[in-house]
Steps between C-alpha positions, in 0.01 A plus 500: 500500500687801365529504126733782351623621169855618546671735273866628495618741230765681714793397295554365144336184604128475439358260751145386584381213725189377652510370868258329738583589864885499501539248222581603140270323264643625165737759389681670202824679522578673155847640471490667149596853595240757562219356304248526796246711322463237216534179710331572843143444391588174326698366797203578730256317275745217473532426873122542558414259214755240616326483836147535361450819698293797418555864637202440713679214683770744625492651847751764418780620267852539642752722312860597543490876555870572495757631508614387158459604140280802462337378177457143613342612837258736321386218269452244780319743733264639233402157382434387857292813572289444195437135578430552861250782439321304232472183725451693827763311682787650720853575399801389722826705446831324559836669515746366248774427754265311731397292206864413424562421861221240474634347178393131483850375417696680759626255774601693807492434889300702736821677610620592143459850365331545166600803298285535181628751245326655210701660232484873495756557224870542525628381837182601670230259642185503703552288796392405854590228744273221636536231764257219551232697305545824685645831369800591711666765287317781324411485134723740305698586185858409538815569290692175548854500656716232644392583852118522417425194717760539771237635743319171497779327677612126445174330455438314171365749248304405203494750206249451222313680227595659171739734697693216651736457189650845578628373837698192378835671484429740788422227753726222356720502803210482746455134611166559672340644179321272269401660172197347312514658153241244369227597755303772333172664548192275480140527586536185700689704765185717540285217622584447863503881594182547294325220692606671830363837378173342383436350840586834659270675243776733404395607155590792267257767409433368143414848350796694644799280585811539291825322446776553764787638299726593794673752269326754277526419126763715316462497128819516302552752217366385168766407248544733201399357167661623181 
């Protein structure tokens, strides 16, 4: 039996779940903007209390390590590192795009292509392509254009995540592209890849691992105040 605490703060959704093997027991998805610092601890306590679990009942903690929101990722990763270090349990890092590709509400056949997209501002997204659970197109940042998916051919393509809304007009004429604007990041998508990594004993170095930003953070110029 593998009991995991799963945490996703890669976007504006703060999501926490508890799973046993590959089944989600309890979850909270809070979409109140970037309130992760204030809400994450409460959500963790809520899901554990609902299942009458203590931290000592957990085998590991799984966390979305990015790419995504710089601030959100730092909050999630730092929280997980503190908990894992205190409880002496391993950390499992899951890529945000792999988590989206495993969204529990996505219905796709084994031949379909899954293209998760994380908003990277303006017309840019972080994206990759998956088929039947396997990565078939490299994770990258991409400035969206009408032909951005043409290299994938005529197979049915599912686009999801908080970057999917940007594609609605661009891909409107493509009959093989299905856009799922309502399928957003959730810790429930972490569960299956996290269980696989746990069985393989693929853990992060709790003291030293960092979020995967993909692009370096560039701070904007502060606004002048008069």
